[in-house]
BAKOLTOR-989058 format. One line per field, with one value per residue (C-alpha): residue in one letter; x, y, z. Coordinates in steps of 0.05 Angstrom, whole numbers. Example, Ala and Ser with C-alpha at 12.3 -4.5 7.8 and 13.67 -1.06 7.14 Angstrom:
<sites>
r = a, s;
X = 246, 273;
Y = -90, -21;
Z = 156, 143;
</sites>
This chain:
<sites>
r = m, s, k, k, i, k, i, l, s, l, i, l, l, f, i, l, l, v, t, y, c, g, f, g, c, k, k, k, s, d, t, e, k, v, n, l, t, v, w, q, v, w, d, e, k, k, v, f, e, d, l, i, n, t, y, e, k, e, n, k, n, i, k, i, t, y, i, k, k, d, y, q, n, f, e, k, d, f, i, d, a, l, a, e, e, k, g, p, d, i, i, s, i, h, n, d, w, i, p, k, h, k, e, k, l, v, p, c, p, i, d, v, i, s, p, v, d, f, k, m, t, f, i, d, v, a, g, d, e, l, i, s, e, v, k, i, i, d, p, k, t, k, k, e, t, s, q, d, q, v, f, a, v, p, l, s, v, d, t, l, a, l, y, y, n, k, d, l, l, n, s, a, h, i, s, r, p, p, y, t, w, e, e, l, g, e, m, s, r, r, l, t, s, q, d, r, w, g, n, i, i, k, s, g, v, a, l, g, t, s, t, n, i, s, r, a, a, d, i, l, q, m, m, m, l, q, k, n, t, i, m, a, d, v, d, k, k, e, a, r, f, n, r, d, v, k, g, k, y, p, g, r, d, a, l, d, f, y, i, s, f, a, l, p, k, s, k, n, y, t, y, n, r, a, l, d, f, s, t, d, g, f, s, e, g, k, v, a, m, m, l, g, y, s, y, m, i, d, t, l, k, m, k, a, p, g, l, n, y, g, i, a, e, a, p, q, e, s, i, g, d, e, k, i, t, f, s, n, y, w, p, l, a, v, t, n, n, s, k, y, p, g, k, a, w, g, f, v, k, w, l, a, e, r, e, n, l, k, v, y, y, t, n, t, n, f, p, p, s, r, r, d, l, v, s, f, y, e, n, d, e, k, l, s, i, f, s, s, q, a, l, t, a, k, s, w, y, k, i, d, s, q, t, v, e, e, i, f, n, t, m, i, s, d, i, v, l, g, r, e, t, v, e, g, a, i, n, k, g, a, e, i, l, t, q, l, m, r, t, r, e;
X = -695, -752, -762, -748, -680, -660, -676, -635, -577, -576, -578, -520, -480, -493, -470, -405, -391, -401, -358, -299, -304, -348, -391, -329, -302, -255, -238, -171, -146, -156, -118, -64, 6, 28, 98, 103, 172, 182, 241, 254, 311, 317, 281, 317, 281, 270, 225, 174, 184, 126, 80, 97, 89, 20, -2, 22, -16, -79, -66, -37, -30, 14, 89, 124, 197, 229, 293, 330, 366, 426, 404, 461, 441, 367, 336, 382, 369, 294, 297, 343, 301, 237, 272, 290, 220, 251, 229, 194, 119, 122, 173, 188, 192, 210, 151, 183, 191, 118, 122, 186, 166, 90, 88, 125, 72, 2, -48, -89, -158, -211, -248, -185, -167, -206, -177, -232, -216, -141, -150, -192, -140, -73, -44, -54, 15, 8, -56, -25, 34, 10, -58, -51, -95, -104, -131, -183, -231, -304, -335, -402, -380, -312, -284, -221, -234, -194, -200, -156, -124, -75, -5, 30, 14, 58, 75, 110, 120, 182, 190, 244, 251, 300, 353, 385, 441, 411, 478, 500, 433, 436, 507, 484, 425, 375, 315, 280, 291, 269, 198, 213, 271, 282, 291, 336, 381, 385, 400, 451, 490, 494, 515, 569, 641, 703, 777, 821, 830, 755, 753, 688, 700, 628, 570, 501, 465, 485, 456, 480, 520, 501, 560, 568, 496, 449, 389, 406, 361, 302, 313, 313, 250, 216, 235, 206, 140, 135, 139, 82, 127, 91, 140, 110, 51, -14, 0, 67, 103, 141, 182, 159, 199, 237, 174, 139, 76, 35, 96, 143, 195, 187, 231, 288, 279, 283, 347, 377, 362, 388, 456, 464, 488, 549, 569, 624, 597, 526, 503, 477, 546, 553, 576, 622, 646, 709, 669, 650, 588, 529, 512, 585, 591, 527, 546, 613, 581, 610, 542, 485, 427, 412, 352, 341, 293, 275, 327, 380, 361, 393, 453, 464, 453, 511, 557, 544, 503, 513, 494, 444, 398, 325, 281, 233, 185, 217, 221, 166, 160, 123, 82, 10, 24, 2, 55, 94, 149, 178, 162, 208, 184, 185, 114, 99, 78, 61, 102, 75, 121, 77, 37, -9, -22, -87, -54, 4, -43, -80, -16, 2, -67, -61, 6, -22, -79, -78, -59, -5, 26, 29, 74, 115, 125, 144, 199, 224, 206, 186, 135, 63, 27, -44, -85, -110, -39, -8, -12, 25, 89, 55, 96, 162, 198, 234, 188, 125, 151, 154, 86, 51, 89, 65, -2, 33, 80, 83, 118, 110, 110, 180, 188, 255, 273, 347, 354, 314, 362, 422, 392, 378, 447, 480, 440, 467, 539, 542, 521, 566, 626, 611, 595, 524, 479, 417, 374, 419, 424, 349, 331, 381, 356, 284, 301, 338, 281, 229, 266, 265, 191, 173, 217, 192, 117;
Y = -406, -357, -296, -250, -284, -278, -204, -194, -232, -188, -125, -150, -166, -96, -65, -106, -85, -11, -18, -49, -18, 43, 63, 74, 3, -9, -70, -104, -80, -8, -15, -65, -34, -31, -14, 3, 7, 52, 47, 108, 123, 198, 234, 249, 230, 304, 311, 266, 281, 330, 287, 224, 259, 284, 215, 182, 232, 217, 142, 130, 55, 63, 76, 94, 75, 113, 87, 121, 69, 75, 75, 32, -28, -12, -65, -120, -102, -104, -173, -201, -173, -204, -270, -268, -243, -179, -131, -64, -54, 5, 17, 70, 32, 60, 69, 19, -36, -57, -112, -139, -139, -144, -211, -180, -127, -125, -86, -32, -55, -26, 3, 43, 69, 45, 49, 98, 145, 138, 160, 219, 241, 228, 246, 198, 166, 143, 106, 75, 47, 35, 2, -70, -130, -180, -250, -271, -329, -310, -335, -350, -383, -408, -387, -346, -274, -210, -138, -76, -54, 0, -25, 40, 112, 170, 228, 262, 252, 279, 292, 308, 382, 426, 464, 522, 571, 640, 676, 629, 637, 712, 715, 677, 726, 670, 701, 638, 564, 516, 490, 433, 386, 418, 486, 453, 427, 496, 532, 479, 491, 566, 551, 499, 520, 480, 495, 490, 415, 402, 393, 417, 477, 492, 446, 470, 410, 347, 293, 235, 191, 147, 141, 215, 240, 238, 192, 183, 122, 161, 218, 168, 134, 201, 217, 151, 162, 232, 200, 152, 91, 28, 6, -63, -105, -105, -175, -151, -208, -171, -107, -69, -3, -28, -42, 0, 41, 55, 45, 89, 70, 121, 85, 79, 153, 174, 134, 161, 233, 223, 194, 248, 296, 251, 238, 285, 281, 301, 374, 364, 345, 377, 323, 264, 211, 252, 310, 318, 287, 329, 359, 377, 410, 449, 472, 497, 536, 490, 463, 508, 459, 392, 348, 332, 318, 367, 339, 371, 437, 416, 388, 454, 493, 454, 453, 524, 567, 629, 597, 637, 584, 572, 511, 501, 445, 386, 398, 366, 339, 400, 458, 437, 364, 330, 347, 287, 283, 224, 205, 183, 175, 132, 117, 82, 9, -42, -106, -176, -180, -132, -161, -101, -87, -51, -4, 7, 26, 71, 110, 114, 140, 192, 216, 226, 271, 341, 380, 330, 332, 408, 398, 347, 393, 451, 407, 378, 422, 359, 362, 343, 278, 300, 335, 387, 408, 419, 494, 489, 520, 567, 626, 589, 601, 534, 486, 508, 474, 406, 416, 430, 375, 323, 323, 304, 251, 184, 118, 46, -25, -50, -121, -102, -28, -38, -85, -37, 20, -24, -44, 28, 53, -5, 13, 84, 64, 10, 60, 116, 69, 41, -29, -28, 9, 43, -12, -67, -38, -27, -95, -128, -88, -106, -180, -183, -149, -194, -256, -229, -211, -281, -313, -271, -273;
Z = 1167, 1178, 1134, 1194, 1207, 1134, 1134, 1199, 1168, 1106, 1149, 1191, 1127, 1101, 1166, 1164, 1093, 1109, 1172, 1137, 1067, 1073, 1014, 972, 978, 919, 880, 894, 826, 848, 914, 895, 892, 820, 795, 721, 689, 628, 580, 538, 489, 477, 533, 598, 662, 680, 619, 651, 726, 734, 692, 731, 798, 777, 754, 818, 859, 820, 824, 892, 883, 820, 820, 755, 747, 689, 657, 599, 557, 510, 437, 413, 454, 462, 416, 441, 514, 500, 468, 522, 579, 551, 543, 617, 635, 663, 609, 620, 622, 574, 520, 467, 402, 334, 287, 238, 291, 298, 244, 273, 346, 342, 379, 438, 449, 479, 437, 471, 494, 449, 508, 526, 457, 397, 326, 308, 366, 351, 278, 299, 351, 318, 250, 192, 189, 261, 245, 183, 223, 294, 282, 262, 252, 309, 300, 352, 363, 359, 425, 391, 326, 352, 285, 276, 257, 260, 284, 284, 349, 370, 384, 403, 418, 393, 438, 379, 304, 270, 195, 145, 128, 91, 131, 94, 109, 102, 93, 37, 0, 8, -19, -81, -88, -74, -38, -13, -4, -60, -64, -113, -126, -193, -159, -107, -163, -196, -131, -110, -174, -159, -87, -103, -114, -133, -135, -198, -187, -182, -107, -76, -31, -15, -27, -48, -16, 21, -24, -66, -19, 40, 88, 103, 98, 157, 144, 71, 65, 93, 43, -15, 10, 16, -57, -79, -42, -72, -141, -122, -120, -97, -43, -28, -49, -8, 19, 47, 12, -41, -47, -109, -108, -169, -210, -262, -247, -310, -354, -312, -260, -205, -155, -205, -225, -151, -140, -205, -183, -113, -134, -188, -133, -121, -194, -220, -292, -270, -273, -201, -174, -106, -56, -51, -2, 17, 46, 119, 149, 128, 195, 208, 140, 149, 219, 193, 136, 82, 61, 42, 49, 80, 97, 170, 227, 283, 330, 285, 317, 383, 346, 311, 375, 405, 344, 318, 364, 320, 254, 214, 185, 169, 161, 103, 83, 47, -29, -71, -141, -165, -137, -129, -117, -53, -2, 25, 75, 114, 186, 242, 314, 377, 403, 469, 470, 525, 526, 537, 597, 636, 695, 690, 616, 631, 680, 632, 576, 623, 637, 562, 545, 601, 576, 506, 530, 502, 565, 585, 516, 521, 582, 544, 484, 529, 559, 494, 434, 397, 339, 357, 343, 358, 305, 355, 373, 304, 316, 382, 353, 303, 328, 325, 259, 260, 298, 262, 199, 233, 264, 198, 162, 211, 173, 108, 135, 101, 111, 87, 114, 132, 156, 187, 187, 200, 141, 96, 115, 99, 32, 11, 34, -4, -67, -63, -49, -103, -156, -132, -129, -198, -175, -201, -250, -222, -251, -225, -155, -145, -172, -126, -66, -80, -89, -22, 14, -19, 5, 76, 73, 50, 104, 162, 148;
</sites>
């Protein structure tokens, strides 16, 4: 073939490409119709409607199907759907579920969100929990190596804070909520009243039991972390919250303090198993203080719209200590069932952008997850507490969060019912969890 003919052939090919594609010819992946299914637990569909519509307009080949699932069956539905290869592309997963369901998830590509960028964008506890090690084969050496990757992205991070009844504190001539647990104990004694038979009429604080206190296990874990308890070993093979730290037993001390509020012979006695559930008692003005997450605001709005209450930071060991509260949130992850994991991660990253999260917070009043949005509620008396506390939230590695909750609630109940000593209960709980950790890993 002559040089002239080759040149003419190339010109003809170029003309054909321009005719059929134009200069903006796109790859198949950019034009292929993609349907991404999202499963959420708490947010109604209307919360995301405007955001989804905006994203679909910007990405005309992508369709987002949003499904709100029932919390009670959520984990089971997720596992069953993946087994049948019918699971969602994107799922809201509890922050404690990553260890349990890691193999069912697709980590975020580093060129979409790198661990470094994640830590710079989101609060510390999210990086601690949602970045995990992934084993890979080095293409050059063919040896197994590992690298950190992001497994989920938080739209919001909730924390435990102190709810207090302003009218009850005023009546007891208490001018402010407690800063420390010692102050809480002192104020609680002034706020608690009993009848002639010793029955509690009004409770200073809802603490001490497990069955009728909202998130009792979380409160106890927070107390342990505030006392610098080592919850598990670095290899994640052994529970250590029952062990000594420099000759002291901070985990045991935290458990002993927590259950003291449910023991009639204790000076802190203020609650028992016969009383109402903590949120009910607080909403009815029978409980002066309780620990709770931000979603309690909506609960109280429904149960007692006229209740005069405030929210303060969670009490600490002492003034001047590093502030620590406890985290609870549902970040978004991409499942290994997705046919389009890259597209799914693209949507998750887009949702977590600053301006889009502002829309989300306006619709939900949920606490922020991004560092640059912690001041979003600075003019809101109640929500500002949860915003600022996000920066001091802590958690720890749980091989199975549901089992951990059951273990901690059982420790509390066994002591309160006289079945175990504090030492016996915490040693038994740590032993059960250690067996599970060694079995699962």
